[in-house]
Phi, psi and omega in degrees: 000126181295145180295146181271149183287142180212167179253133179233135179236141180202156183277153177232127180253153178103351179281129183240348182205179183292333176299320180298310181298321178297319183292319177296319180297318179294323178296322179292318179296335182278352180290126176303131182098351179276128178267309175225153177213138177218145180232130180255111183296321185294320181266349183068028184244146177238143180227131180226140176241148181140201184255000181294145180284158177298327179296318177295320181295315180294322178299315179301321180292318180289326178291337176279356176102013184236168182243150175246101179281087178307147181309127183306137176268127182249129182237140171262125187248132181245141176108356178282133181237348181202177182295334178295321177298306181298324179295314178299315179299316182301313185293320178296318177297319179295334179277351177291133179297131183098347178279125178270318182210143175219134181228128180246130178253112182293319185295319181270346181068037181228161174228142176236127189234131173243144181155199183247005179277173182260161180290335178294320178296317182294317179297322182293321179295323176292319182292330177294341178272352179104005184248160177258144184214146178214155185280137175254121183249155175297134182282333180199176181295330182293322175303314181297323180292324180290324180296318182294315177302320178296320180294317178299316181299316182293319179295317178295322179297320180291320179293321178299317179297313180293325180295315179301312182300315182294318181297318182293320182291318178297319178297320180298313182294321180296322175299321180290331182277350183259111177057046179050046175075020178061021177079003180271333182241127179301135185304323185295330183257003181300313181299317182293319180297319179297317179300315183295315180299318181294321179298316177301317179301317181288324180286333180260266181302326186271358184297327182302326181290325184281326182297323180255327183287319180290314177302322178293326177293318182293331180276005185060038176225057188294150179230194182297320177297329176298320180293318177298314179300315182291320182295306180291323180296321177295316176298318180296308182296318180296316179293328176295324176297320181296325183285313188259329183226057182301334181291344179287343187254145184298156178300135179089356180248009186273073179250151179264139178234026179296326177297327178293319178303310180294323180296317181295311184300314184296313184288324174296315177297324177295317179298318180298317183293315180296324176297317182294320181292317179295318178300321176302321183286338180295336180259019184298322184293319179294319180291329178293325177296317182298329182281355177284340183283114178296153180268338182228163181216156177266103183269126179264116179223120179054042178080357179256148181246114181240143175271124184226151174303143182304330182293343184269351180288135179242160179304138179092345181294145178267131182235144178258132181238115182269164182300140182085350182267160172277143174294123188292321184213172177292143181196183181238134181287124177260327179216144173099171174208150183192169172263138180243131176277104182253017189305315186288345177259321187251345185081352180284122184289326185274136176298149182248142183278134180228145179220186184305131178097347180276152176275145175236151185251131180300140183100344178282158187257123175282123189268306187233333185256159176271131181245146165244123184235158174251126182295125178247354178203140178226164175053229184290353182266357177288159178302314184298316179299319181289323174299314180297318180293321178297316177297317180298321177296316181295321179292339178269001183284171183229133180273155176306326181297340183284342187300321178294318180301318183297317181298321181289311188292334182298323184251002185300303183301310176304322180295323179292318179299314179301314180300321182295318180297317181293320178302314182300314184296313184296314179296323181295326183274313189255350185289159177288171177282137359274115189298318181300317178300313180297319182297317180294314183295315182289326176296317179291324180295324178296314180302316188280326183292329186298140184217083173287344183300313181299323177293323181287329183271345190299319183270309185297325179293320177296323175301312183300310182292320180296312181288331178290317176295324176297317180298327176293338179260011176080026179240110183257117175275110177287332180229125181301327184293341176299337178300329180270320183292328179294328182297326184272005184297131180247338180218139176243124177260132182248135169285160181266294186293125180080356178241295174282329173260170188286345179079015180234066181291159181228144177282117187254333183216146182221114179250123179275118183248001179274109184295329181297336185265012184292342179292327179218074185298325181297313180293322177297320179294317178299318181297314180292322180293320178297318180295316181297315180299322180297321178290315186290349176295341180279354181242150179256010179296142180307322178294322175301317181296325178296320180292317179295319180296321182294319178294322179291322179301323183269003176056042178282142182291151179289147180239138183277129172227165180209173178055042180291139182216123180271130177249107191302129176085351182243304183169211182217146178237154174199185177227143177277185180300334177273358182082015179274141183288140176237128177235129178234129177172203186277174178294327177297321178297320179295325180295319180293334178273351181078027184253141181215143177215114183299319181295321177299314180298322180291320180293328181304319183295322180292318177296319181298322180292341175263003180079017180263131183278131178275143176231115181274146174231125176243137181212135181059034173087009177215154178286121187248346183201155173227125181246143176254123184244118179250133181242111186298142177287142178299142180296335183269354187298313185294319178298318183296315181295319179297317179298319177298320177296324177293335177272010179063041176242125177283154181229151179215149175254128173247119186216158176269356182287165177290159188303306181304316180296315182296321183292324181294316179296317182295321181292322180301320183265347177095017178280137187284312189244152178225135173238105188258169176053047177260122177290154182305321180285351182262350184296321181297315182293325180295317177299317180300318179293325175291327179295323179294329184272315192253351183088231184292121181238135172255150178234131178245121182218176181264359172087352185288304175233024186253007187306312178302322179289321179296322181285327182287326182298152173300324172222124182255127180243119180248133174273120182281154179245109176063244185264009180272099174243004183269058181262096191297328184284345186272154175268330180229142173246127175262111187280347182258177178267354185273116180291352174297344177300332181294301174301326177298319180297317180298311180299319179296315182296316180295320179293319181296316181291329173299314177301313181300315179295321176299317179297312183295319180301310179301313185296316179287318182296317180305310183289321182295322181275314191281326182297314175301322178295320180294330178287341177099026181293336179274348184305313184296338185259316186236354182074017183273133174228152183259120178294139173304321179294320176292328176296320179297315179296318177298318180298316180295315181296333179299312179293320182294321179297317180297315181292319178295320178298320181294320184292351174296336181296338181294336178271004188288334183300314179299317183294313182298312182296325176293313182296311184292328179294316177297316183294322185278000000 
């Protein structure tokens, strides 16, 4: 049996620029069995779909010169009594196949292992040595967020330390080059002292560039670190020749460039540190979501209330939620009532009322009442965990606009190295005296000025911030590419029931059409309604729920029916206890059965003019009743349609309801066009027809019977119901009940794509303009040359500009809500 296709996501370390991510992506695509592969430089994550094994994927990444740091395996080890024990265990773990690194801490009694092996293999190896070991798992999402913040903090601290050291060394060298060391350093030893300071800089702060850049160069896979290593290395070696072997160089070319070496290192390190801090802020929204998860819960057992870690809660456990506390997990209210603040999950600003029997979502805030809930989901199955996973997946996505960038960056660094060599040769042959000096400086300037980082960060960082901001507004992008497709939307098609309407219809009218029941019409109505409710219990359609609810409100006795069969788009059939047929459905359904009632047809016109949907009931071969079911329009629908109109987007309603009812609802909310009496299986074709006329079409539905239409649309937006956010056919999930989320999503998409285009323009324009200047093309006309130190500063600013521009999206929520409110 062939292996099934699956998606695998894993981190990749060692990528410093867009050339790196493009190279890793190419390596993954070359693995047999891989269907698609994408690598996100900003998050450092790779995603591959297909039948290839995880081992093959990791091997391909490592052969390309990068590492895949599998989530560290943490073990608790018992029985260690001295350093000899910990050392022996550490050596044994390092010898296990697949282990990249192992560290054993005697004081804490733990071990941390990175690699591709499993914890079972590691535990077995430890047990063979006579020690006991067990797996230590992260207790909750908050721990993972804290660990990430700690890693960022440690990396920033290391970069800050190197930056200070490099800056101080650069300052010392600059002082020596100004006025012969200001008279403090004898001129005779200045060159040697500059060489010593530069050597310390390369061995200390600059070592990171050589540790990764040179091996990448030797593997014929150069990256940004390779350019820095080549540039500083060339300047350092040339200046070292001037210090120790000046006779080897032509007269007039014996200049020192140690200040250039330190200037490059300092400014590149400054850029890297600022870049790291900015990249950390791009995931702020995701980290905010992880902090919604409480770490402890009040567990009720045998009348006692105990505070326990959230990881110990199991399905079915009863939990106490006090006023002001966050709901620990998804659950069902058993006792109490309260208002819950769900704003950080749904984007809805007003607290919502919940009572016994209602579902609650973990992470929401209980405002005033004490609640007893029963846990219905734990761990990765909770709504919050699924939202976090969905946001993380979207942030790791890749937009179509990125494809051009990938093609450029794949060959960018090799091309820069080649251009640098050509620059050196041209200046050496055609340059003025001293030609060698000019050749060296300009070749180094070309290497340092090049910046593939800005190109690589332009798109993924915007996706991270855009989708994160959307999540805070109750808009979940299941696919990152939807951020681009939504921007080009020209028409939005809306489903009616459950989308434009609340999805909670009520039985408002009941017309008895059975002439034989005229002697006791009240009892006949009760009998028929009870019979109808018994049949409609077999369906989950909103209209069916309205009939069942009406029977329950009147406390009508249950009636036995059998052989229920749902006919999609028409109605439902069943049989009573005597085997007589019962039919409930639309007017079209009655026509297919050959049933007709003049009074019913007359009544239908009146119902339709009020926006009430007619439901026919036939029994024993004749139409016996007509029911009117009204579904109130969402309060936000009219405002949302007005906001979309202000955004120059046309709207249309697609519904299975009859034309007059559909037109009445469309008129209420302001929709221009209506396509009525569309069967569920025809909605997909209807969307396809609209695409041929209008181009890019989005579809908004409730996900109940809209899956084909959601999948067919260029962008599918599904309104979730309560805890249901797993609507696979949709590209976006709207977690709130407010339809203003639709124009908000459009505005977010447009703003994000504007930022991306600005980023890409800057990144490409910077390289297109600055690299030729660094090569010296202006020198024959203006005598202008670009200092390598200035090139390093400009290169750092290029990435910083892209990241700073992207971070403007974090303020977008306020702007979007204000603009759409004004428009509506």
